TORPA-853176 format. One record per atom (N, C-alpha, C, CB): residue in three letters; x, y, z. Coordinates in pm, whole numbers. Glycine has a CB too. Layout:
N
<site residu="ala" xx="X" yy="Y" zz="Z"/>
...
***
This chain:
102
<site residu="unk" xx="1219" yy="-314" zz="-2045"/>
<site residu="unk" xx="1138" yy="-198" zz="-2075"/>
<site residu="unk" xx="1229" yy="-90" zz="-2133"/>
<site residu="unk" xx="1063" yy="-146" zz="-1948"/>
<site residu="unk" xx="1183" yy="-26" zz="-2236"/>
<site residu="unk" xx="1266" yy="74" zz="-2302"/>
<site residu="unk" xx="1248" yy="211" zz="-2236"/>
<site residu="unk" xx="1230" yy="82" zz="-2453"/>
<site residu="unk" xx="1342" yy="299" zz="-2264"/>
<site residu="unk" xx="1334" yy="435" zz="-2209"/>
<site residu="unk" xx="1212" yy="509" zz="-2262"/>
<site residu="unk" xx="1462" yy="513" zz="-2241"/>
<site residu="unk" xx="1176" yy="480" zz="-2385"/>
<site residu="unk" xx="1058" yy="546" zz="-2441"/>
<site residu="unk" xx="933" yy="510" zz="-2361"/>
<site residu="unk" xx="1041" yy="508" zz="-2588"/>
<site residu="unk" xx="922" yy="383" zz="-2326"/>
<site residu="unk" xx="806" yy="339" zz="-2248"/>
<site residu="unk" xx="806" yy="403" zz="-2109"/>
<site residu="unk" xx="804" yy="187" zz="-2235"/>
<site residu="unk" xx="923" yy="409" zz="-2047"/>
<site residu="unk" xx="933" yy="471" zz="-1914"/>
<site residu="unk" xx="893" yy="619" zz="-1921"/>
<site residu="unk" xx="1076" yy="457" zz="-1858"/>
<site residu="unk" xx="944" yy="690" zz="-2022"/>
<site residu="unk" xx="911" yy="831" zz="-2037"/>
<site residu="unk" xx="762" yy="851" zz="-2069"/>
<site residu="unk" xx="997" yy="894" zz="-2146"/>
<site residu="unk" xx="705" yy="763" zz="-2150"/>
<site residu="unk" xx="563" yy="774" zz="-2182"/>
<site residu="unk" xx="478" yy="750" zz="-2057"/>
<site residu="unk" xx="525" yy="673" zz="-2292"/>
<site residu="unk" xx="513" yy="652" zz="-1977"/>
<site residu="unk" xx="439" yy="626" zz="-1853"/>
<site residu="unk" xx="454" yy="741" zz="-1755"/>
<site residu="unk" xx="486" yy="496" zz="-1790"/>
<site residu="unk" xx="574" yy="798" zz="-1746"/>
<site residu="unk" xx="596" yy="911" zz="-1657"/>
<site residu="unk" xx="514" yy="1032" zz="-1702"/>
<site residu="unk" xx="745" yy="948" zz="-1653"/>
<site residu="unk" xx="511" yy="1058" zz="-1832"/>
<site residu="unk" xx="433" yy="1170" zz="-1884"/>
<site residu="unk" xx="283" yy="1147" zz="-1860"/>
<site residu="unk" xx="460" yy="1190" zz="-2034"/>
<site residu="unk" xx="236" yy="1024" zz="-1881"/>
<site residu="unk" xx="96" yy="993" zz="-1857"/>
<site residu="unk" xx="58" yy="1012" zz="-1711"/>
<site residu="unk" xx="66" yy="852" zz="-1900"/>
<site residu="unk" xx="144" yy="968" zz="-1620"/>
<site residu="unk" xx="119" yy="985" zz="-1478"/>
<site residu="unk" xx="113" yy="1133" zz="-1442"/>
<site residu="unk" xx="227" yy="914" zz="-1395"/>
<site residu="unk" xx="208" yy="1209" zz="-1492"/>
<site residu="unk" xx="210" yy="1353" zz="-1465"/>
<site residu="unk" xx="84" yy="1421" zz="-1517"/>
<site residu="unk" xx="334" yy="1417" zz="-1529"/>
<site residu="unk" xx="43" yy="1387" zz="-1638"/>
<site residu="unk" xx="-77" yy="1450" zz="-1696"/>
<site residu="unk" xx="-204" yy="1412" zz="-1621"/>
<site residu="unk" xx="-90" yy="1411" zz="-1843"/>
<site residu="unk" xx="-213" yy="1287" zz="-1575"/>
<site residu="unk" xx="-330" yy="1248" zz="-1496"/>
<site residu="unk" xx="-337" yy="1327" zz="-1365"/>
<site residu="unk" xx="-327" yy="1098" zz="-1467"/>
<site residu="unk" xx="-224" yy="1342" zz="-1300"/>
<site residu="unk" xx="-222" yy="1419" zz="-1175"/>
<site residu="unk" xx="-252" yy="1566" zz="-1199"/>
<site residu="unk" xx="-87" yy="1405" zz="-1105"/>
<site residu="unk" xx="-197" yy="1621" zz="-1305"/>
<site residu="unk" xx="-223" yy="1759" zz="-1339"/>
<site residu="unk" xx="-370" yy="1779" zz="-1374"/>
<site residu="unk" xx="-133" yy="1803" zz="-1456"/>
<site residu="unk" xx="-428" yy="1684" zz="-1446"/>
<site residu="unk" xx="-569" yy="1691" zz="-1479"/>
<site residu="unk" xx="-657" yy="1694" zz="-1355"/>
<site residu="unk" xx="-608" yy="1574" zz="-1566"/>
<site residu="unk" xx="-621" yy="1616" zz="-1254"/>
<site residu="unk" xx="-696" yy="1618" zz="-1129"/>
<site residu="unk" xx="-693" yy="1754" zz="-1063"/>
<site residu="unk" xx="-643" yy="1514" zz="-1035"/>
<site residu="unk" xx="-576" yy="1818" zz="-1063"/>
<site residu="unk" xx="-564" yy="1951" zz="-1003"/>
<site residu="unk" xx="-641" yy="2056" zz="-1083"/>
<site residu="unk" xx="-418" yy="1992" zz="-993"/>
<site residu="unk" xx="-632" yy="2049" zz="-1214"/>
<site residu="unk" xx="-697" yy="2149" zz="-1299"/>
<site residu="unk" xx="-849" yy="2135" zz="-1296"/>
<site residu="unk" xx="-646" yy="2136" zz="-1443"/>
<site residu="unk" xx="-899" yy="2013" zz="-1295"/>
<site residu="unk" xx="-1044" yy="1990" zz="-1304"/>
<site residu="unk" xx="-1115" yy="1984" zz="-1170"/>
<site residu="unk" xx="-1069" yy="1864" zz="-1379"/>
<site residu="unk" xx="-1041" yy="1988" zz="-1061"/>
<site residu="unk" xx="-1103" yy="1968" zz="-928"/>
<site residu="unk" xx="-1217" yy="2065" zz="-901"/>
<site residu="unk" xx="-998" yy="1983" zz="-820"/>
<site residu="unk" xx="-1197" yy="2192" zz="-930"/>
<site residu="unk" xx="-1300" yy="2291" zz="-901"/>
<site residu="unk" xx="-1397" yy="2312" zz="-1017"/>
<site residu="unk" xx="-1235" yy="2422" zz="-866"/>
<site residu="unk" xx="-1374" yy="2249" zz="-1129"/>
<site residu="unk" xx="-1460" yy="2268" zz="-1246"/>
<site residu="unk" xx="-1565" yy="2159" zz="-1262"/>
<site residu="unk" xx="-1376" yy="2274" zz="-1370"/>
<site residu="unk" xx="-1541" yy="2044" zz="-1204"/>
<site residu="unk" xx="-1633" yy="1931" zz="-1220"/>
<site residu="unk" xx="-1706" yy="1908" zz="-1088"/>
<site residu="unk" xx="-1555" yy="1802" zz="-1264"/>
<site residu="unk" xx="-1838" yy="1910" zz="-1094"/>
<site residu="unk" xx="-1920" yy="1884" zz="-976"/>
<site residu="unk" xx="-1965" yy="1738" zz="-977"/>
<site residu="unk" xx="-2043" yy="1979" zz="-972"/>
<site residu="unk" xx="-1941" yy="1671" zz="-867"/>
<site residu="unk" xx="-1986" yy="1533" zz="-854"/>
<site residu="unk" xx="-2084" yy="1525" zz="-739"/>
<site residu="unk" xx="-1867" yy="1436" zz="-833"/>
<site residu="unk" xx="-2182" yy="1438" zz="-750"/>
<site residu="unk" xx="-2275" yy="1420" zz="-638"/>
<site residu="unk" xx="-2200" yy="1369" zz="-515"/>
<site residu="unk" xx="-2389" yy="1320" zz="-676"/>
<site residu="unk" xx="-2255" yy="1400" zz="-399"/>
<site residu="unk" xx="-2192" yy="1361" zz="-273"/>
<site residu="unk" xx="-2176" yy="1209" zz="-264"/>
<site residu="unk" xx="-2275" yy="1413" zz="-155"/>
<site residu="unk" xx="-2272" yy="1137" zz="-316"/>
<site residu="unk" xx="-2266" yy="990" zz="-312"/>
<site residu="unk" xx="-2146" yy="938" zz="-393"/>
<site residu="unk" xx="-2397" yy="930" zz="-368"/>
<site residu="unk" xx="-2119" yy="997" zz="-510"/>
<site residu="unk" xx="-2005" yy="956" zz="-592"/>
<site residu="unk" xx="-1874" yy="988" zz="-521"/>
<site residu="unk" xx="-2010" yy="1025" zz="-729"/>
<site residu="unk" xx="-1866" yy="1105" zz="-457"/>
<site residu="unk" xx="-1746" yy="1139" zz="-382"/>
<site residu="unk" xx="-1722" yy="1041" zz="-268"/>
<site residu="unk" xx="-1755" yy="1282" zz="-328"/>
<site residu="unk" xx="-1828" yy="1000" zz="-202"/>
<site residu="unk" xx="-1816" yy="902" zz="-93"/>
<site residu="unk" xx="-1762" yy="769" zz="-147"/>
<site residu="unk" xx="-1952" yy="880" zz="-23"/>
<site residu="unk" xx="-1814" yy="725" zz="-262"/>
<site residu="unk" xx="-1765" yy="600" zz="-321"/>
<site residu="unk" xx="-1620" yy="612" zz="-365"/>
<site residu="unk" xx="-1852" yy="561" zz="-440"/>
<site residu="unk" xx="-1580" yy="726" zz="-414"/>
<site residu="unk" xx="-1439" yy="746" zz="-451"/>
<site residu="unk" xx="-1349" yy="738" zz="-330"/>
<site residu="unk" xx="-1421" yy="881" zz="-522"/>
<site residu="unk" xx="-1391" yy="798" zz="-219"/>
<site residu="unk" xx="-1313" yy="788" zz="-95"/>
<site residu="unk" xx="-1301" yy="643" zz="-49"/>
<site residu="unk" xx="-1376" yy="873" zz="15"/>
<site residu="unk" xx="-1413" yy="571" zz="-54"/>
<site residu="unk" xx="-1412" yy="431" zz="-12"/>
<site residu="unk" xx="-1327" yy="345" zz="-106"/>
<site residu="unk" xx="-1554" yy="376" zz="-6"/>
<site residu="unk" xx="-1330" yy="375" zz="-235"/>
<site residu="unk" xx="-1252" yy="296" zz="-329"/>
<site residu="unk" xx="-1102" yy="315" zz="-308"/>
<site residu="unk" xx="-1289" yy="332" zz="-473"/>
<site residu="unk" xx="-1061" yy="435" zz="-270"/>
<site residu="unk" xx="-919" yy="458" zz="-240"/>
<site residu="unk" xx="-876" yy="374" zz="-119"/>
<site residu="unk" xx="-892" yy="608" zz="-215"/>
<site residu="unk" xx="-960" yy="368" zz="-18"/>
<site residu="unk" xx="-931" yy="286" zz="100"/>
<site residu="unk" xx="-926" yy="139" zz="64"/>
<site residu="unk" xx="-1034" yy="310" zz="209"/>
<site residu="unk" xx="-1021" yy="94" zz="-15"/>
<site residu="unk" xx="-1024" yy="-47" zz="-56"/>
<site residu="unk" xx="-901" yy="-84" zz="-138"/>
<site residu="unk" xx="-1151" yy="-77" zz="-136"/>
<site residu="unk" xx="-857" yy="6" zz="-224"/>
<site residu="unk" xx="-737" yy="-19" zz="-304"/>
<site residu="unk" xx="-614" yy="-31" zz="-215"/>
<site residu="unk" xx="-718" yy="91" zz="-407"/>
<site residu="unk" xx="-602" yy="57" zz="-117"/>
<site residu="unk" xx="-488" yy="51" zz="-26"/>
<site residu="unk" xx="-488" yy="-79" zz="54"/>
<site residu="unk" xx="-489" yy="171" zz="69"/>
<site residu="unk" xx="-604" yy="-120" zz="103"/>
<site residu="unk" xx="-614" yy="-246" zz="179"/>
<site residu="unk" xx="-578" yy="-364" zz="89"/>
<site residu="unk" xx="-756" yy="-263" zz="237"/>
<site residu="unk" xx="-623" yy="-363" zz="-35"/>
<site residu="unk" xx="-591" yy="-473" zz="-128"/>
<site residu="unk" xx="-442" yy="-479" zz="-156"/>
<site residu="unk" xx="-669" yy="-456" zz="-259"/>
<site residu="unk" xx="-378" yy="-365" zz="-173"/>
<site residu="unk" xx="-233" yy="-364" zz="-196"/>
<site residu="unk" xx="-156" yy="-417" zz="-76"/>
<site residu="unk" xx="-186" yy="-223" zz="-230"/>
<site residu="unk" xx="-196" yy="-375" zz="43"/>
<site residu="unk" xx="-130" yy="-423" zz="165"/>
<site residu="unk" xx="-151" yy="-573" zz="181"/>
<site residu="unk" xx="-182" yy="-348" zz="289"/>
<site residu="unk" xx="-272" yy="-620" zz="159"/>
<site residu="unk" xx="-301" yy="-763" zz="173"/>
<site residu="unk" xx="-222" yy="-845" zz="73"/>
<site residu="unk" xx="-451" yy="-790" zz="157"/>
<site residu="unk" xx="-215" yy="-797" zz="-51"/>
<site residu="unk" xx="-139" yy="-870" zz="-153"/>
<site residu="unk" xx="9" yy="-875" zz="-118"/>
<site residu="unk" xx="-158" yy="-805" zz="-289"/>
<site residu="unk" xx="64" yy="-763" zz="-74"/>
<site residu="unk" xx="206" yy="-759" zz="-39"/>
<site residu="unk" xx="236" yy="-842" zz="85"/>
<site residu="unk" xx="251" yy="-616" zz="-18"/>
<site residu="unk" xx="143" yy="-845" zz="179"/>
<site residu="unk" xx="167" yy="-916" zz="305"/>
<site residu="unk" xx="147" yy="-1066" zz="293"/>
<site residu="unk" xx="76" yy="-862" zz="412"/>
<site residu="unk" xx="56" yy="-1109" zz="207"/>
<site residu="unk" xx="19" yy="-1250" zz="206"/>
<site residu="unk" xx="78" yy="-1332" zz="92"/>
<site residu="unk" xx="-127" yy="-1261" zz="200"/>
<site residu="unk" xx="128" yy="-1269" zz="-12"/>
<site residu="unk" xx="178" yy="-1344" zz="-126"/>
<site residu="unk" xx="323" yy="-1314" zz="-154"/>
<site residu="unk" xx="96" yy="-1316" zz="-248"/>
<site residu="unk" xx="391" yy="-1417" zz="-202"/>
<site residu="unk" xx="528" yy="-1404" zz="-249"/>
<site residu="unk" xx="527" yy="-1426" zz="-399"/>
<site residu="unk" xx="625" yy="-1504" zz="-178"/>
<site residu="unk" xx="638" yy="-1474" zz="-453"/>
<site residu="unk" xx="641" yy="-1500" zz="-598"/>
<site residu="unk" xx="549" yy="-1616" zz="-636"/>
<site residu="unk" xx="784" yy="-1530" zz="-643"/>
<site residu="unk" xx="423" yy="-1587" zz="-660"/>
<site residu="unk" xx="330" yy="-1686" zz="-710"/>
<site residu="unk" xx="266" yy="-1776" zz="-608"/>
<site residu="unk" xx="397" yy="-1768" zz="-806"/>
<site residu="unk" xx="288" yy="-1752" zz="-478"/>
<site residu="unk" xx="232" yy="-1841" zz="-378"/>
<site residu="unk" xx="216" yy="-1767" zz="-245"/>
<site residu="unk" xx="321" yy="-1966" zz="-361"/>
<site residu="unk" xx="160" yy="-1837" zz="-148"/>
<site residu="unk" xx="145" yy="-1783" zz="-13"/>
<site residu="unk" xx="283" yy="-1755" zz="46"/>
<site residu="unk" xx="66" yy="-1881" zz="78"/>
<site residu="unk" xx="299" yy="-1642" zz="113"/>
<site residu="unk" xx="429" yy="-1599" zz="162"/>
<site residu="unk" xx="470" yy="-1669" zz="292"/>
<site residu="unk" xx="428" yy="-1451" zz="184"/>
<site residu="unk" xx="383" yy="-1746" zz="351"/>
<site residu="unk" xx="414" yy="-1806" zz="481"/>
<site residu="unk" xx="354" yy="-1722" zz="592"/>
<site residu="unk" xx="566" yy="-1822" zz="500"/>
<site residu="unk" xx="374" yy="-1766" zz="716"/>
<site residu="unk" xx="311" yy="-1699" zz="829"/>
<site residu="unk" xx="396" yy="-1589" zz="890"/>
<site residu="unk" xx="278" yy="-1798" zz="933"/>
<site residu="unk" xx="525" yy="-1586" zz="865"/>
<site residu="unk" xx="612" yy="-1487" zz="927"/>
<site residu="unk" xx="582" yy="-1346" zz="876"/>
<site residu="unk" xx="759" yy="-1521" zz="902"/>
<site residu="unk" xx="565" yy="-1331" zz="747"/>
<site residu="unk" xx="541" yy="-1197" zz="691"/>
<site residu="unk" xx="408" yy="-1138" zz="738"/>
<site residu="unk" xx="543" yy="-1204" zz="538"/>
<site residu="unk" xx="296" yy="-1211" zz="730"/>
<site residu="unk" xx="171" yy="-1152" zz="782"/>
<site residu="unk" xx="178" yy="-1120" zz="931"/>
<site residu="unk" xx="55" yy="-1246" zz="757"/>
<site residu="unk" xx="252" yy="-1201" zz="1008"/>
<site residu="unk" xx="267" yy="-1172" zz="1151"/>
<site residu="unk" xx="344" yy="-1041" zz="1170"/>
<site residu="unk" xx="339" yy="-1288" zz="1223"/>
<site residu="unk" xx="448" yy="-1020" zz="1091"/>
<site residu="unk" xx="523" yy="-894" zz="1099"/>
<site residu="unk" xx="437" yy="-775" zz="1060"/>
<site residu="unk" xx="645" yy="-900" zz="1009"/>
<site residu="unk" xx="356" yy="-791" zz="957"/>
<site residu="unk" xx="266" yy="-683" zz="916"/>
<site residu="unk" xx="164" yy="-655" zz="1027"/>
<site residu="unk" xx="193" yy="-719" zz="784"/>
<site residu="unk" xx="113" yy="-759" zz="1090"/>
<site residu="unk" xx="17" yy="-740" zz="1198"/>
<site residu="unk" xx="79" yy="-667" zz="1316"/>
<site residu="unk" xx="-38" yy="-876" zz="1244"/>
<site residu="unk" xx="202" yy="-703" zz="1351"/>
<site residu="unk" xx="271" yy="-633" zz="1460"/>
<site residu="unk" xx="295" yy="-487" zz="1423"/>
<site residu="unk" xx="406" yy="-702" zz="1494"/>
<site residu="unk" xx="336" yy="-463" zz="1299"/>
<site residu="unk" xx="355" yy="-326" zz="1253"/>
<site residu="unk" xx="226" yy="-246" zz="1254"/>
<site residu="unk" xx="414" yy="-325" zz="1114"/>
<site residu="unk" xx="116" yy="-308" zz="1212"/>
<site residu="unk" xx="-14" yy="-240" zz="1212"/>
<site residu="unk" xx="-58" yy="-207" zz="1354"/>
<site residu="unk" xx="-120" yy="-326" zz="1143"/>
<site residu="unk" xx="-37" yy="-301" zz="1445"/>
<site residu="unk" xx="-72" yy="-276" zz="1585"/>
<site residu="unk" xx="11" yy="-162" zz="1642"/>
<site residu="unk" xx="-51" yy="-404" zz="1668"/>
<site residu="unk" xx="139" yy="-161" zz="1612"/>
<site residu="unk" xx="226" yy="-53" zz="1660"/>
<site residu="unk" xx="184" yy="82" zz="1600"/>
<site residu="unk" xx="373" yy="-83" zz="1626"/>
<site residu="unk" xx="150" yy="84" zz="1471"/>
<site residu="unk" xx="106" yy="208" zz="1407"/>
<site residu="unk" xx="-26" yy="256" zz="1467"/>
<site residu="unk" xx="90" yy="189" zz="1255"/>
<site residu="unk" xx="-116" yy="162" zz="1496"/>
<site residu="unk" xx="-242" yy="197" zz="1558"/>
<site residu="unk" xx="-221" yy="258" zz="1697"/>
<site residu="unk" xx="-332" yy="74" zz="1568"/>
<site residu="unk" xx="-117" yy="210" zz="1768"/>
<site residu="unk" xx="-85" yy="263" zz="1900"/>
<site residu="unk" xx="-4" yy="392" zz="1892"/>
<site residu="unk" xx="-9" yy="159" zz="1980"/>
<site residu="unk" xx="16" yy="442" zz="1769"/>
<site residu="unk" xx="85" yy="568" zz="1742"/>
<site residu="unk" xx="232" yy="566" zz="1784"/>
<site residu="unk" xx="15" yy="681" zz="1815"/>
<site residu="unk" xx="296" yy="451" zz="1760"/>
<site residu="unk" xx="439" yy="438" zz="1782"/>
<site residu="unk" xx="510" yy="509" zz="1666"/>
<site residu="unk" xx="483" yy="286" zz="1792"/>
<site residu="unk" xx="626" yy="572" zz="1689"/>
<site residu="unk" xx="698" yy="637" zz="1578"/>
<site residu="unk" xx="724" yy="541" zz="1462"/>
<site residu="unk" xx="831" yy="696" zz="1628"/>
<site residu="unk" xx="721" yy="596" zz="1340"/>
<site residu="unk" xx="727" yy="514" zz="1220"/>
<site residu="unk" xx="852" yy="425" zz="1214"/>
<site residu="unk" xx="723" yy="602" zz="1097"/>
<site residu="unk" xx="966" yy="478" zz="1252"/>
<site residu="unk" xx="1089" yy="399" zz="1248"/>
<site residu="unk" xx="1076" yy="277" zz="1338"/>
<site residu="unk" xx="1211" yy="485" zz="1290"/>
<site residu="unk" xx="1017" yy="295" zz="1454"/>
<site residu="unk" xx="998" yy="183" zz="1547"/>
<site residu="unk" xx="898" yy="83" zz="1490"/>
<site residu="unk" xx="950" yy="235" zz="1685"/>
<site residu="unk" xx="794" yy="132" zz="1423"/>
<site residu="unk" xx="697" yy="43" zz="1359"/>
<site residu="unk" xx="767" yy="-48" zz="1260"/>
<site residu="unk" xx="586" yy="125" zz="1288"/>
<site residu="unk" xx="850" yy="11" zz="1174"/>
<site residu="unk" xx="922" yy="-68" zz="1074"/>
<site residu="unk" xx="1015" yy="-167" zz="1140"/>
<site residu="unk" xx="1001" yy="24" zz="979"/>
<site residu="unk" xx="1088" yy="-123" zz="1240"/>
<site residu="unk" xx="1180" yy="-214" zz="1310"/>
<site residu="unk" xx="1108" yy="-328" zz="1380"/>
<site residu="unk" xx="1263" yy="-136" zz="1413"/>
<site residu="unk" xx="995" yy="-299" zz="1442"/>
<site residu="unk" xx="917" yy="-405" zz="1507"/>
<site residu="unk" xx="865" yy="-507" zz="1406"/>
<site residu="unk" xx="800" yy="-346" zz="1585"/>
<site residu="unk" xx="814" yy="-458" zz="1294"/>
<site residu="unk" xx="763" yy="-550" zz="1192"/>
<site residu="unk" xx="875" yy="-636" zz="1135"/>
<site residu="unk" xx="695" yy="-471" zz="1079"/>
<site residu="unk" xx="989" yy="-574" zz="1104"/>
<site residu="unk" xx="1102" yy="-649" zz="1049"/>
<site residu="unk" xx="1157" yy="-748" zz="1151"/>
<site residu="unk" xx="1213" yy="-553" zz="1004"/>
<site residu="unk" xx="1168" yy="-706" zz="1276"/>
<site residu="unk" xx="1220" yy="-796" zz="1379"/>
<site residu="unk" xx="1127" yy="-914" zz="1403"/>
<site residu="unk" xx="1241" yy="-720" zz="1510"/>
<site residu="unk" xx="997" yy="-889" zz="1399"/>
<site residu="unk" xx="901" yy="-999" zz="1416"/>
<site residu="unk" xx="914" yy="-1100" zz="1304"/>
<site residu="unk" xx="758" yy="-945" zz="1422"/>
<site residu="unk" xx="919" yy="-1050" zz="1180"/>
<site residu="unk" xx="932" yy="-1140" zz="1066"/>
<site residu="unk" xx="1064" yy="-1216" zz="1072"/>
<site residu="unk" xx="921" yy="-1061" zz="935"/>
<site residu="unk" xx="1173" yy="-1146" zz="1097"/>
<site residu="unk" xx="1305" yy="-1211" zz="1103"/>
<site residu="unk" xx="1313" yy="-1311" zz="1217"/>
<site residu="unk" xx="1415" yy="-1106" zz="1120"/>
<site residu="unk" xx="1256" yy="-1275" zz="1333"/>
<site residu="unk" xx="1258" yy="-1367" zz="1446"/>
<site residu="unk" xx="1181" yy="-1494" zz="1420"/>
<site residu="unk" xx="1203" yy="-1299" zz="1568"/>
<site residu="unk" xx="1064" yy="-1480" zz="1360"/>
<site residu="unk" xx="984" yy="-1600" zz="1328"/>
<site residu="unk" xx="1053" yy="-1686" zz="1223"/>
<site residu="unk" xx="845" yy="-1560" zz="1278"/>
<site residu="unk" xx="1116" yy="-1623" zz="1126"/>
<site residu="unk" xx="1188" yy="-1702" zz="1025"/>
<site residu="unk" xx="1310" yy="-1770" zz="1085"/>
<site residu="unk" xx="1231" yy="-1613" zz="906"/>
<site residu="unk" xx="1376" yy="-1704" zz="1181"/>
<site residu="unk" xx="1489" yy="-1767" zz="1250"/>
<site residu="unk" xx="1444" yy="-1889" zz="1330"/>
<site residu="unk" xx="1559" yy="-1667" zz="1343"/>
<site residu="unk" xx="1320" yy="-1885" zz="1378"/>
<site residu="unk" xx="1267" yy="-1998" zz="1452"/>
<site residu="unk" xx="1213" yy="-2109" zz="1362"/>
<site residu="unk" xx="1157" yy="-1951" zz="1544"/>
<site residu="unk" xx="1217" yy="-2087" zz="1231"/>
<site residu="unk" xx="1175" yy="-2189" zz="1136"/>
<site residu="unk" xx="1033" yy="-2172" zz="1083"/>
<site residu="unk" xx="1186" yy="-2320" zz="1199"/>
<site residu="unk" xx="967" yy="-2063" zz="1121"/>
<site residu="unk" xx="833" yy="-2039" zz="1068"/>
<site residu="unk" xx="849" yy="-1985" zz="925"/>
<site residu="unk" xx="752" yy="-1938" zz="1160"/>
<site residu="unk" xx="783" yy="-2047" zz="829"/>
<site residu="unk" xx="801" yy="-1999" zz="690"/>
<site residu="unk" xx="739" yy="-1863" zz="666"/>
<site residu="unk" xx="742" yy="-2098" zz="593"/>
***
């Protein structure tokens, strides 16, 4: 990727974010549309997490990674400090892989 492309993408990202701030109070959307936008943001986040947790380079990532993500999610749900959440998830994944679980 060239520097021109990186700079163009950075400028586009900045302008999109700036547009959201500038137009927020000027554009009225129905409550139903706002609700769908909120739900779509949640769905996008869940899809990204699922993709990262379940797939590797072109295939299923094995059972160790989803188990680590599940342990991390459980710890986050229990309101464990973030550093501990990350350590628990990493330790679970590493421990299962050490035991031979792919």
